[in-house]
N, C-alpha and C positions, 0 to 999 in steps of 0.2 A: 504493500500500500504506500510505498515511499513516493514522495513528490520529487520533482526535479531538484528543488532546493535541498531536500534531505539527502538525495544522492550526492550532490555536490559537497555537502558537509561531511557525509560519511567517507567519501573518497579522500577528503583533505585531512581527516583525523589521523593523527599519529597513534599507532598501537601502543606507544609508550607515553601517551598523554595521560594526565591524571584521570583516575577512574572513580566514579561516584556510585555508591550503593544507595538505592532509593527504597525506603520503607514507608508505606502509606497506611494510615489507620483512619477509621471513621467512614464518612459518607462519600457519595459520588462527587460532591463539591470539592472535597480534599483531593480526590483523584485528578480532578481538573487542575487544581493548584499545583500538584506535583508535576503534572504534564507540562505546565507552563514553565516551572523552574527547570525541569529537565531540558526543555526546549532552549531556554536562555543559556544554560550551561553547555549544551551541545554547540550552539553558535559560537561560544567562547572557546571551543576547542576541547572541552571535557568529553569523556566517553562514559558509558554505563558499565558498572561492574555487576556481574551475575551473582557473586557471593562475597562474603566478608573477606576471605583470604586474598582476593585480587583487588580490593578497594583501597584507595588512598584517602578517602573521606566518606563518611556515612551521613546521609540526610534522612531524618525521620520526621515525617509530616504527621502531626498529632491531632487528636480529637479531644474536646473538652465539653461537649454538649451536656453530658451527664457526669456526675461524680465517678461513676463506674468507668466511663470512657477515659476520664482523666487518670484514674488509677491504672487502667490498661496501658495508656500511653507512657506513663512513668515506668511501669514494670517492663515494658518492651525496651525502653531506653536503657534501663539498668541491666537487663539481660544481654543487650548488645555490648554494653561496656564490660560485662563479665566475660563474654565470649572473646572480646578483644584482649582482655588480660590473660585469659587462659592460653591464647594462641601467641601471646607476646607480640601483638601487632601494634604498630604506631598508626592508629586509626582515629583521627579526630571525629567527634560526633557533633552534628549540627541539628538542633531541635527547632522545627518550624511549626507554624500553624497556630491552632487554637490554644494549646497550653501556654505557649509564650505570650499570646495575646491576653489571656485571662490572668496569668500569674507571673508575668515577666519580671517584675521588680525583685521578687524574692528567689527566683530560680537559680541565679548564679551561685548563691550560697547553699541552696538546698541540693543542687545537682552539680557538684564540681566535676563530675564525669563528662559534662557537656562542654564543648569548646566555644560554642556560640549559640545564641537564641535569636530566632527570626520571627517576628509577629506576622500575621496575615497581611497587614498593610505595608510590610517591608519586603515581601517576597520578590518583587522586581529587582531588588538589590542582591539577589542570591549569588551572582557571579562575583561581585565585590566581596561578599562575606566569605565565600569559599577561597578566593584568592588570598584574602588576609589570613585565614586559618592555616592555609598551606604555605604561607610566606612566599607567594609567587607574584611575579609581575609579568605583564605581556605574555600570558600563557596561550593566547589564541593562536591556533595553527590553521584557522579557516581563512581563506582569502577575503580581503576587505569587501569585495563586491558581494560575496555570498552572505557576509554579515549584514550588509546594508539592505540587500534586496529582501523585501517582505519582512523587515525587522520587527514590525508590529504584529506579525502573524505568528500564532502558536504552531510549532511543528507538531506533526502527528508522531508521537513517540511510543504509543501502545498499539500493538497489532491486534485489533479485534474488529468485529463487524459493526458494532455500535459505538457511537462516540457521544459523550456528554459534552454539552456546550453551555457554559455558565453565562446567562444573559444579565445577571445582576449580582450584587453582593450586599451584605448588611441587611438590616431590618429596622423598620420604624414602629413596629407594633407594640413592643414592650409587654408581651403577655407576662402575667405575674409569675409563671412557673419557669420561664425560659431565660437563659443567660446569653443567647445568641447576640442581641444588640450590644451587650457588654464586650463580646468577643470580636464580632465582625464589624461593629460600628453602624453608622446610619446607612439607610438604603441608598444604593447607587446603581443606576442602570448603565449597562454598556451601550455604546452607540450602535445603531442598527447597521451602519456600514461596516463596522468592525466585526460584528457577529456574522454578517453575510459573507465577508471575506473569509473568515475562519471556516464557515460551513462549506463554502465553495471549494476550499482547499481539501477538506475532509472527503467530500464527495468525489473530487478528482482523484484522490488517493484510494478510492475503492470502498469507502464506508457506505454501508447500506441503511443505516438508521441514525438519525440525529435526535438526541434527547435533550430538550431544553430544560435547564434547571436553574434554581436561584432560591434564596430564602423565601421569596414571595413573588413568584413569576407574574401573577395576575396584575400587579401594579407597575409592571415594566413601563418605562417611558414617562411616568407621572412626575418625575423629578427633573425632566429636561426644561431648559428655558422656554422651548416651544414644545409643550407636552404632547406625547404620543401615547399609544396603547398597545397592549399585547396583540390585540386583533390586527392593528396596523402592521405589526411585525410579522405575524403569521401570513397575512396577505402578501407581504413583500417576499417572504422566504419560500412560499409554496411553489412558485414557478421554478425556482432554482432547484429545489429538492425533487419536484415532480419530473423535471427533465431527466434526472438520473434514475427515475423509477424507485427512489428511496422512500423511507418512512420518516415522518416528523412527529415526535411525541412530546407532550408538555407535562411536566411534573410540578407538584407543590403549588397548587392554586388554593386560594382562600375563598370561602363561600361568597363573601361580598364582592369578590373580583369577577364573578361570573355574570358579566353584563350581557345584554342581548347581542351586542356587537361581537363579543368574544364567542358566544354560543354559535352565532352564524359563521364566524371564521373557522371554527372547528368543524362545523357541519359541511360547509361548502367548499373548502379547499381539499382537493383530492389527496394530497400527500399527508395531511394531518390526520392522525389516527383518532377514532372515536373512543378515546381512553382518557379518563380524567381522574387525577389524584387530588382529592380535596380532604385534608386532615381536619376533621370537625372537632376532635378532642373529646367533646361531650355534647349533650343535647339539653340537659337540665338548665333552665335559664339562670337560677341562682348560682350554679357552679360556673357557668360561662361568664357571668358578671364578675365573680371572684377571680376567674382566670384573666379578666380584662379582655374578654372576647365578646363579639357581638352575636345576636341572634337567639333563637330558641328552637324547640323541636318542630313547631309548626312551620316556621320559615324554612328550616332545613328540609322538612318533608316536601314542601312545595318546590324547593330548588331541585332536589333530586328527581322528583316526578316530572318537572319541566325538562330536565336534561334527557331523561329516558324518552320523553314524548317527542322532543324536537330533534334529537340526534339518533338516527337509526343504529342499532347494534351497540348502543352505549355500554362501555365497560367502566365500572366505578370502583375506585380504591379509596379507602379512608384510613384514619388513625383514631384509636380510642385511648384516652389517658385515664386510668383508674386510680382511685385512692387519693384524689386531690383533697387538701385539708377541708374538713367539714362535709365531705361527700357522705350522704346517708345511704342506707340500704335501698330505700325507695328511689333515690336519684340514680344509683348504679343500675337498678332494675330498668329504669326508664331508658338508659343508654343501651343496655343489652337488648331490650325489646325493640328499640328504634332500629338497631343494626339489622335485626331479623326482619323487621317490617319492610325496610327499604330493599333488603336483599343484595347487599354489596357483593361484588365479585371477590374483592380482596380486602382484608382488614389487618392492619398492624396494631399491636397492642403494647402499651407501655405502662408500667407502674410508676406512679408519681415519685419523683426523687427531689428532696429539698436541696436546691442548688444554691450555693453561696452567692450572695449578691442579688438574689431575687426577692421580690416582695412575698411570695408564697412561703418561702422558707421561714419567715418570721410570723406566719399566721398561727392563730390558735387552732385547736381541734385537729392536730395532725393525726392521720390515720395510722393505726398500728401496722407493723410489718406483716403480721399474720393475716390481718384483714386484707391488706393490699395484695398479698400473694394469692389469697383465696379468690378475690375478685378478678385478678389478672388471669388466673387459670379458667375461671368461668367464661371470661370474654374470649380467651384463646379458643375454648371449646366452641363458642359461637362462631368465631372467625373460621375455624376449620370446617364446621358444618356448612357454612356458606361457601367457602372457597372450594371445598372438595366437590360440592354439588355444581358450582359454576364451571369447574374444570371438566367434570364428567359430561356436562351438557354439550360440550364441543365435540364429543365422540360422534363420528359419522360425517363431520364437516371436511371439506377439502380446503386447505389453506396453504399459503406460502410460509416456509420456515427459513429463517436466517441461521446458518450454521455458525455457532459460537465456539465450539470446541470439539475435540475428538478424544474419546477414552479408549485406549488400546489394552487388550488383554490377550497376550500370545499373538496368534495370527488374526484374531478377531478385533474389529474396530466398531465402536458405537459412536454415532454422531449426535451431538447435543446442540439443540438450537432453540429458538423461540418464535412464536407466532405473533401476530399483530396485537393480540389481546393479553400478551405477557410482557411486562416491562423487564428489560434485562436486569439480572441480578436480584430480582424481587419476587417474581410471580411463578416460579416453577419453570419447567422446560418441556420441550418436545424431544423424545428420543427416537432416533432413526437407526434401527439395528442392522441395516444393510446399505450398500452403495459405496461409491468412491467420490468423496467431496472434500473441499478445502474450506477453511474458515472464511466466511464472507459469501459463500455460495448461497443462492436463494433456491430452495428446493420445494416444489409443489408436492404435498403429501395428503393422504387421507388419514384422518385421525381414527384409530381403530380401538384404542383402549386408554383407560385412565386409572391412575393410582395416586391418591392424595392430590397434590398439585401438579403431578407429572402426567404427560401424555405420550402415547406411542404413535408414531406416524409411519405409514407405508408409502414410500416414494412412488410418484406417478409418472415422472418424466425426468429428464436430465436437468441439471441446474440451469437457471436462467438469470439474466441480468436485471430484471425488473419484477416487481410484484404483480 
């Protein structure tokens, strides 16, 4: 999938150039950030290390959305430092992303194992930071013309059939349970021209699916001097994506962002998949108000009914947050019953975690751990009932499947992919037990069996270039 610019850079890189080991934790947005840093470093002459032993420096991109994610990030960093010590390696570690953004001031003292810390808003300085850590100057081995050409464009550094494209960063909602605004800062939309340029490069490189992500994609463009909308962006991107026969998927919309204009853009643009991810968190009005979120069960009921009515074959994903301070049994039951009533295709479930620096962490009536665990399991049971049924309902359909990976066992190979109603890395997969395919191939199959969130497909024809 390499572009001409990537080929030029790859040819110019010295095999003795400094090698960077990349470790990414957390969500898809972090994957995008790592990809951008890797792109910048490759332009500056660095190459990627496949393992610790061959690396000159390690870059770990961390998550701090929840306390558990922060702990996982620190544990992964310490494990890397221990591996370094056991192998007697001179391997500086650079911690990037959400943990430095959230806890930056105290980290140098708490984590002396780390050579440098890079907040999310400093990641464009990654080449300067790595140069400084390694004590190097003028390390670039890439011709100046190759560095300058498309310098604002992110190189494709991950070989996969789908690509996440971040259209915004930060968040202005300040939900009482969420630390993201403290970590990522105020909402900031990327310019449409920049997004379009990146997507065009990805499509030219062979990517078959573009997934638009952000903390709150539905308000994209509202912060511009001349405001725009996500609907405007989809209308502009659709011809570019449709020309390549690719898919365009939108994640992380909020209920109040679902305007008539946006619904029409999703419905009427051929490349835009009828798949909407709207994290409601809850439906009880008192709980939503305490969360500093808008709406109530009736408004949400009307919204999802309208989406199903106006967009054919609508697939709905949502998120439920249980155990919020003060949540009663009756309010939890209301959420559980609502999910079953709407019949979501996919539901993610989270137990509330009191996050440092958030309003909810200071609230009275914190729910006990046992109660949160019990409610979480009950909602997971509901999510599985809904998800397994929605998955099984596709058996008998003929669909195109994008091949994401290959699992080999002896002389046998099973091909793993996803259909339009499955977001990559989130919603299960389609397994094709026979054939000869490559990652990125689009294979028409008949879905013949289902198990939990997984489907089995029988290929109908050879791979094709469009859906």
